[in-house]
C-alpha positions as CSV (number, residue, x, y, z in Angstrom):
1,X,-19.5,10.2,48.0
2,X,-18.4,7.9,45.2
3,X,-22.0,7.8,44.0
4,X,-22.4,11.5,43.9
5,X,-19.1,11.8,42.0
6,X,-20.3,9.2,39.4
7,X,-23.5,11.2,38.9
8,X,-21.5,14.4,38.5
9,X,-19.4,12.7,35.8
10,X,-22.4,11.4,34.0
11,X,-24.2,14.7,34.1
12,X,-21.2,16.8,32.8
13,X,-18.9,14.6,30.7
14,X,-16.2,16.4,28.8
15,X,-16.8,17.1,25.1
16,X,-13.9,19.4,24.3
17,X,-11.6,17.9,21.6
18,X,-8.3,18.5,23.5
19,X,-9.6,16.7,26.6
20,X,-11.0,13.8,24.5
21,X,-7.8,13.5,22.5
22,X,-5.8,13.5,25.7
23,X,-8.0,10.8,27.1
24,X,-7.6,8.7,24.0
25,X,-3.8,9.2,24.0
26,X,-3.5,8.3,27.7
27,X,-5.3,5.1,27.2
28,X,-3.5,4.0,24.1
29,X,-0.1,4.9,25.7
30,X,-0.9,2.7,28.7
31,X,-2.0,-0.2,26.5
32,X,0.9,0.0,24.2
33,X,3.3,0.4,27.1
34,X,2.0,-2.9,28.3
35,X,2.1,-4.5,24.9
36,X,5.6,-3.3,23.9
37,X,7.0,-3.9,27.3
38,X,6.4,-7.6,26.6
39,X,8.1,-7.3,23.2
40,X,11.2,-5.5,24.6
41,X,11.4,-8.0,27.5
42,X,11.2,-10.9,24.9
43,X,14.4,-9.7,23.4
44,X,16.2,-9.1,26.7
45,X,14.6,-11.2,29.5
46,X,12.1,-13.8,28.4
47,X,14.4,-15.6,26.0
48,X,16.6,-16.4,29.1
49,X,14.1,-16.9,31.9
50,X,11.2,-18.6,30.1
51,X,12.8,-20.1,27.0
52,X,16.4,-21.1,27.9
53,X,18.3,-22.9,25.1
54,X,21.9,-23.4,24.1
55,X,21.4,-21.1,21.1
56,X,20.5,-17.5,22.2
57,X,18.8,-16.8,18.8
58,X,16.6,-19.9,19.2
59,X,15.5,-18.7,22.6
60,X,14.8,-15.3,21.3
61,X,12.8,-16.7,18.4
62,X,10.7,-18.8,20.9
63,X,10.1,-15.6,23.0
64,X,9.1,-13.7,19.9
65,X,6.7,-16.6,19.0
66,X,4.8,-15.9,22.2
67,X,5.0,-12.2,21.3
68,X,3.2,-13.1,18.1
69,X,0.5,-15.0,20.0
70,X,-0.7,-11.7,21.3
71,X,-1.3,-10.6,17.7
72,X,-3.2,-13.8,16.9
73,X,-5.7,-12.9,19.7
74,X,-6.1,-9.4,18.4
75,X,-8.7,-10.2,15.6
76,X,-10.8,-12.0,18.2
77,X,-10.6,-8.9,20.4
78,X,-11.4,-6.7,17.5
79,X,-14.5,-8.9,16.7
80,X,-15.8,-9.1,20.3
81,X,-14.9,-5.6,21.5
82,X,-15.8,-4.1,18.1
83,X,-19.2,-5.6,18.4
84,X,-19.7,-4.1,21.9
85,X,-18.3,-0.8,20.7
86,X,-20.9,-0.6,18.0
87,X,-23.7,-1.8,20.2
88,X,-22.9,-0.5,23.7
89,X,-20.7,2.5,22.9
90,X,-17.1,3.5,22.4
91,X,-16.4,4.8,25.9
92,X,-17.6,1.7,27.9
93,X,-15.7,-0.7,25.6
94,X,-12.5,1.3,25.9
95,X,-12.7,1.1,29.7
96,X,-13.1,-2.7,29.5
97,X,-10.1,-3.1,27.1
98,X,-7.9,-1.0,29.4
99,X,-8.8,-3.0,32.4
100,X,-8.1,-6.3,30.6
101,X,-4.7,-5.1,29.4
102,X,-3.7,-3.7,32.8
103,X,-4.6,-6.8,34.8
104,X,-2.8,-9.2,32.4
105,X,0.4,-7.1,32.3
106,X,0.4,-6.7,36.1
107,X,0.1,-10.5,36.6
108,X,3.2,-11.1,34.4
109,X,5.2,-9.3,37.0
110,X,4.5,-12.2,39.4
111,X,5.1,-15.2,37.1
112,X,7.6,-17.9,38.2
113,X,10.3,-18.7,35.7
114,X,11.1,-21.9,33.8
115,X,13.8,-22.7,36.4
116,X,11.1,-22.7,39.1
117,X,8.2,-24.6,37.6
118,X,9.3,-25.8,34.2
119,X,7.1,-25.7,31.1
120,X,4.1,-24.3,33.1
121,X,6.0,-20.9,33.2
122,X,5.9,-20.2,29.4
123,X,2.4,-21.6,29.2
124,X,1.1,-19.1,31.7
125,X,3.1,-16.4,29.9
126,X,1.3,-17.3,26.7
127,X,-2.1,-17.2,28.4
128,X,-1.5,-13.7,29.7
129,X,-0.2,-12.7,26.3
130,X,-3.4,-13.9,24.7
131,X,-5.4,-11.6,27.1
132,X,-3.1,-8.7,26.2
133,X,-3.7,-9.3,22.5
134,X,-7.5,-9.6,23.0
135,X,-7.6,-6.3,24.9
136,X,-5.5,-4.5,22.3
137,X,-7.7,-5.7,19.5
138,X,-10.4,-3.4,20.6
139,X,-8.3,-0.5,21.9
140,X,-7.1,1.4,18.9
141,X,-10.3,1.5,16.9
142,X,-12.3,2.8,19.9
143,X,-9.6,5.4,20.8
144,X,-9.6,6.7,17.3
145,X,-13.4,6.9,17.0
146,X,-13.7,8.6,20.3
147,X,-11.8,11.5,18.7
148,X,-12.9,11.4,15.1
149,X,-16.6,11.1,15.9
150,X,-16.3,14.2,18.1
151,X,-14.2,16.3,15.7
152,X,-14.8,18.5,12.7
153,X,-13.9,17.4,9.1
154,X,-11.4,20.2,8.5
155,X,-9.0,19.0,11.2
156,X,-10.0,15.3,11.5
157,X,-6.6,13.9,10.6
158,X,-4.9,16.1,13.2
159,X,-7.2,15.2,16.1
160,X,-7.5,11.5,15.0
161,X,-3.7,11.3,15.0
162,X,-3.5,11.9,18.8
163,X,-4.3,8.3,19.7
164,X,-1.6,7.2,17.3
165,X,0.9,8.9,19.6
166,X,0.2,6.1,22.0
167,X,2.4,3.4,20.3
168,X,5.6,5.5,20.2
169,X,4.9,7.0,23.6
170,X,4.1,3.6,25.1
171,X,7.2,2.1,23.5
172,X,9.3,5.0,24.7
173,X,8.0,4.4,28.3
174,X,8.7,0.7,28.1
175,X,12.2,1.1,26.6
176,X,12.9,3.9,29.0
177,X,11.8,2.0,32.1
178,X,13.8,-1.1,31.1
179,X,16.8,1.0,30.2
180,X,16.8,2.7,33.6
181,X,16.5,-0.6,35.4
182,X,19.1,-2.2,33.3
183,X,21.6,0.6,33.8
184,X,21.1,0.9,37.6
185,X,21.0,-2.9,38.4
186,X,23.5,-5.6,37.8
187,X,22.8,-8.2,35.1
188,X,21.8,-10.8,37.8
189,X,19.6,-8.4,39.7
190,X,17.8,-7.2,36.5
191,X,17.2,-10.8,35.3
192,X,16.2,-11.9,38.8
193,X,13.6,-9.2,39.8
194,X,14.4,-5.9,38.2
195,X,12.3,-6.5,35.0
196,X,9.3,-7.3,37.2
197,X,9.1,-3.7,38.4
198,X,8.4,-2.5,34.8
199,X,5.4,-4.8,34.6
200,X,4.2,-3.9,38.1
201,X,4.1,-0.2,37.1
202,X,1.3,-1.0,34.7
203,X,-1.2,-0.9,37.6
204,X,-0.4,2.8,38.2
205,X,-0.6,3.7,34.6
206,X,-4.0,1.9,34.2
207,X,-5.5,3.9,37.0
208,X,-4.5,7.2,35.4
209,X,-5.9,6.0,32.0
210,X,-9.2,4.9,33.6
211,X,-9.7,8.2,35.4
212,X,-9.3,10.1,32.2
213,X,-11.6,7.8,30.2
214,X,-14.3,8.0,32.8
215,X,-14.3,11.8,32.4
216,X,-15.2,12.0,28.7
217,X,-18.5,11.8,26.9
218,X,-19.7,9.2,24.4
219,X,-19.4,10.3,20.8
220,X,-22.4,12.2,19.4
221,X,-22.4,10.1,16.2
222,X,-22.8,6.9,18.1
223,X,-25.6,8.3,20.2
224,X,-27.4,9.5,17.1
225,X,-26.9,6.2,15.4
226,X,-28.2,4.3,18.4
227,X,-31.2,6.6,18.8
228,X,-32.3,6.6,15.2
229,X,-31.2,3.4,13.6
230,X,-33.6,0.4,13.9
231,X,-32.1,-2.6,15.6
232,X,-32.5,-4.8,12.5
233,X,-30.5,-2.4,10.3
234,X,-27.2,-3.9,11.0
235,X,-27.8,-7.1,13.0
236,X,-24.4,-8.2,14.1
237,X,-22.1,-5.3,13.4
238,X,-19.0,-7.4,12.5
239,X,-21.0,-9.5,10.0
240,X,-22.5,-6.4,8.5
241,X,-19.0,-4.8,8.2
242,X,-17.6,-7.9,6.5
243,X,-20.6,-8.4,4.3
244,X,-21.0,-4.8,3.1
245,X,-17.5,-3.4,3.4
246,X,-15.0,-6.2,2.9
247,X,-13.2,-4.3,0.1
248,X,-12.6,-1.4,2.4
249,X,-11.4,-3.7,5.2
250,X,-8.8,-5.4,2.9
251,X,-7.6,-2.2,1.3
252,X,-7.2,-0.5,4.7
253,X,-5.3,-3.5,6.0
254,X,-2.9,-3.6,3.1
255,X,-2.1,0.1,3.4
256,X,-0.6,-0.8,6.9
257,X,1.8,-3.6,5.8
258,X,4.8,-1.3,5.3
259,X,4.0,0.7,8.4
260,X,3.4,-2.3,10.7
261,X,6.3,-4.5,9.6
262,X,8.6,-1.5,9.6
263,X,7.6,-0.4,13.0
264,X,8.4,-3.7,14.6
265,X,11.7,-4.0,12.8
266,X,12.8,-0.4,13.5
267,X,11.8,-0.5,17.1
268,X,11.8,-4.1,18.3
269,X,14.0,-6.3,16.1
270,X,16.7,-3.7,16.1
271,X,17.4,-4.5,19.7
272,X,17.9,-8.2,18.9
273,X,20.1,-7.3,15.9
274,X,22.3,-4.9,17.8
275,X,22.8,-7.1,20.9
276,X,22.9,-10.6,19.5
277,X,24.1,-10.2,15.9
278,X,26.3,-7.1,16.1
279,X,27.2,-8.0,19.8
280,X,26.9,-4.4,20.9
281,X,25.9,-3.1,24.3
282,X,22.2,-3.4,25.1
283,X,22.0,0.4,25.6
284,X,23.0,1.1,22.0
285,X,19.7,-0.3,20.6
286,X,17.5,0.9,23.4
287,X,18.9,4.5,23.2
288,X,18.4,4.5,19.4
289,X,14.8,3.4,19.9
290,X,14.1,6.0,22.5
291,X,15.4,8.8,20.3
292,X,13.5,7.4,17.3
293,X,10.3,7.4,19.4
294,X,10.8,11.1,20.3
295,X,11.1,11.8,16.6
296,X,7.8,10.0,15.9
297,X,6.0,11.8,18.8
298,X,7.1,15.2,17.4
299,X,6.3,14.5,13.7
300,X,3.0,12.6,13.8
301,X,1.0,15.8,14.5
302,X,3.0,17.6,11.8
303,X,2.2,15.0,9.2
304,X,-1.4,15.0,10.3
305,X,-1.7,18.8,9.7
306,X,-0.3,18.2,6.2
307,X,-2.8,15.4,5.7
308,X,-5.7,17.8,6.4
309,X,-4.4,20.0,3.7
310,X,-3.3,17.7,0.9
311,X,-5.3,14.6,1.7
312,X,-4.6,11.1,3.0
313,X,-3.4,9.3,-0.2
314,X,-0.3,11.5,-0.9
315,X,1.0,10.9,2.7
316,X,0.4,7.1,2.3
317,X,2.1,7.0,-1.1
318,X,5.1,8.9,0.1
319,X,5.5,6.8,3.3
320,X,5.3,3.6,1.3
321,X,7.9,4.7,-1.2
322,X,10.2,5.8,1.7
323,X,9.8,2.3,3.3
324,X,11.0,0.6,0.2
325,X,14.1,2.8,-0.1
326,X,15.0,2.9,3.6
327,X,14.7,-0.9,4.1
328,X,18.2,-1.3,2.7
329,X,19.8,1.8,4.0
330,X,18.6,0.9,7.5
331,X,20.7,-2.3,7.6
332,X,23.7,-0.7,5.9
333,X,23.8,1.8,8.7
334,X,23.3,-0.8,11.4
335,X,26.2,-2.9,10.1
336,X,28.6,0.0,10.7
337,X,28.2,-0.7,14.4
338,X,28.5,3.1,14.9
339,X,26.0,4.2,17.6
340,X,25.3,7.5,15.7
341,X,24.6,5.7,12.5
342,X,22.4,3.2,14.3
343,X,20.5,6.0,15.9
344,X,20.0,7.7,12.5
345,X,18.8,4.5,11.0
346,X,16.1,4.0,13.7
347,X,15.1,7.7,13.8
348,X,14.5,7.9,10.0
349,X,12.6,4.6,10.1
350,X,10.3,5.9,12.8
351,X,9.9,9.2,11.0
352,X,8.5,7.1,8.1
353,X,6.2,5.3,10.6
354,X,5.1,8.7,11.8
355,X,3.9,9.7,8.3
356,X,1.7,6.5,8.1
357,X,0.4,7.0,11.7
358,X,-0.7,10.6,11.0
359,X,-3.4,9.5,8.5
360,X,-4.5,6.0,9.6
361,X,-7.0,7.2,12.2
362,X,-8.8,9.6,9.8
363,X,-8.6,7.3,6.8
364,X,-9.9,4.2,8.5
365,X,-12.8,6.2,10.2
366,X,-13.8,7.7,6.9
367,X,-14.3,4.2,5.3
368,X,-17.2,2.9,7.4
369,X,-20.7,3.9,8.5
370,X,-21.2,4.7,12.1
371,X,-23.2,1.6,13.0
372,X,-20.4,-0.7,12.0
373,X,-17.4,1.7,12.2
374,X,-15.9,0.2,15.4
375,X,-16.0,-3.3,14.0
376,X,-14.7,-2.3,10.5
377,X,-11.9,-0.1,11.8
378,X,-10.7,-2.7,14.4
379,X,-10.8,-5.6,12.0
380,X,-8.9,-3.8,9.3
381,X,-6.3,-2.5,11.8
382,X,-5.7,-5.9,13.5
383,X,-5.8,-7.9,10.3
384,X,-2.7,-6.0,9.2
385,X,-1.1,-6.4,12.7
386,X,-1.4,-10.2,12.4
387,X,-0.2,-10.6,8.8
388,X,2.5,-8.0,9.0
389,X,3.5,-6.9,12.5
390,X,3.3,-10.2,14.4
391,X,5.5,-12.1,11.9
392,X,8.0,-9.4,11.3
393,X,10.5,-10.1,14.1
394,X,10.2,-13.9,13.5
395,X,10.7,-13.6,9.8
396,X,13.6,-11.2,10.4
397,X,15.4,-13.7,12.6
398,X,14.6,-16.6,10.2
399,X,15.9,-14.7,7.2
400,X,19.1,-13.7,9.0
401,X,19.7,-17.3,10.1
402,X,19.2,-18.5,6.5
403,X,21.2,-15.8,4.6
404,X,23.5,-14.3,7.3
405,X,22.8,-10.7,6.2
406,X,20.5,-7.9,7.2
407,X,19.9,-7.1,3.5
408,X,17.7,-10.2,3.3
409,X,15.5,-8.6,6.0
410,X,15.6,-5.4,4.1
411,X,14.2,-7.1,1.0
412,X,11.4,-8.5,3.1
413,X,10.6,-5.0,4.5
414,X,10.7,-3.5,1.0
415,X,8.2,-6.1,-0.1
416,X,5.9,-5.0,2.7
417,X,6.3,-1.4,1.5
418,X,5.4,-2.4,-2.0
419,X,2.1,-3.9,-0.7
420,X,1.3,-0.6,1.0
421,X,2.2,1.4,-2.0
422,X,-0.1,-0.6,-4.3
423,X,-2.9,-0.4,-1.8
424,X,-2.4,3.3,-1.4
425,X,-2.5,3.8,-5.2
426,X,-5.7,1.9,-5.4
427,X,-7.3,3.7,-2.5
428,X,-9.7,6.6,-3.0
429,X,-9.2,9.9,-1.3
430,X,-11.5,10.2,1.7
431,X,-10.7,13.8,2.9
432,X,-13.8,15.8,3.7
433,X,-16.1,12.8,3.9
434,X,-19.1,13.4,6.2
435,X,-18.8,10.7,8.9
436,X,-22.5,10.9,9.7
437,X,-23.4,9.8,6.2
438,X,-20.7,7.3,5.1
439,X,-22.4,4.6,3.1
440,X,-25.0,6.8,1.5
441,X,-23.7,8.0,-1.9
442,X,-26.1,10.8,-2.0
443,X,-25.0,12.4,1.3
444,X,-21.7,11.0,2.4
445,X,-19.6,13.8,1.0
446,X,-19.5,17.5,1.4
447,X,-20.5,19.6,-1.6
448,X,-16.9,20.2,-2.5
449,X,-15.8,16.6,-2.3
450,X,-15.8,14.7,-5.7
451,X,-17.9,11.5,-6.0
452,X,-14.8,9.5,-6.5
453,X,-14.1,9.4,-2.7
454,X,-17.2,7.3,-2.1
455,X,-16.4,3.7,-1.2
């Protein structure tokens, strides 16, 4: 029976864009649920159970350090899974990344704590976090390409934005599950076993994601590239991407600095800031984050529609400028200790994140030729995640410890926005680029596209 079903799926895989976009979104939501669940738990649970110290901020910093370890593993995942994505296909690689993420997150639910086995507990936590980071390193690029390489150029930003709904949706699910558990259980019960339920739920989400990914077709651009390109054309895709497209990789990475640092401060560090620095109830930060994630979910497709009309650069430039300005307003609103003001601060911050997210998928896809696209996109995306996202919570805590004010963190976030703004101003518009011919100056643009978009 299973064999016949597999053959049926292989004979008639789905090629409709809504189904493919939904499949990509489901997978990224599951993976980001797993990844962000760890980050939220680091601020609420792991600092107490795996890194107990006399100073709560020190314990939190150690927990966030293991959170950053997952980012360190992401470039390795981007290299390995990006290679297989360019050689074996987008679909098969995405299935592998989802399995790795789900298994590692599920195992965290069963880890003994520091009180039970001592230093071995945080060591095992770090190991599983490395596997999470490795898996996520190959997830986003493949999910975006699965959509962009199926889609049409006129609505590429819109369809490519659907996988980018995964981070806010996954974060919303993670924060929501922990909020429900935290509100229905006592503090002792939540710290003893309640948090483990959230990690155990990962198994169910992974099964849903796998079913959807098994149901879609490989991208036609990859199939065409594999069938027509000689094996010696690219050699190792990662090496070919770095050798021939290093400028695009760096530029794309720099455009993400404001988005990535901002996202982790607006959605993750804010929980630490409201609970440990402002000494507010845990629900204040979690509720603000959940509302902000809903704002991002609603507005990402809207910004993507706009990007298909006006181009990628104007959206990037506007979001970068907004990051610089909001960095200081954000902490001014937090310091009021007013729940409504805190919610507004987070919601606007994640609205800015939504503008970035609406164009990243299309812009990154349009920078690289098909035979190295998975490697190039994944490397650029995860390079920014390591240099900007992974360090943001740690730098934020260190800056507050040193200066005693959120405005110091605001200055750091504004600097990240400046980097994105400069990169956006240097970037060339890629709207209407023909993905099948990227890298060939004679054919990589549609007739109405100016030569200046060619990278």
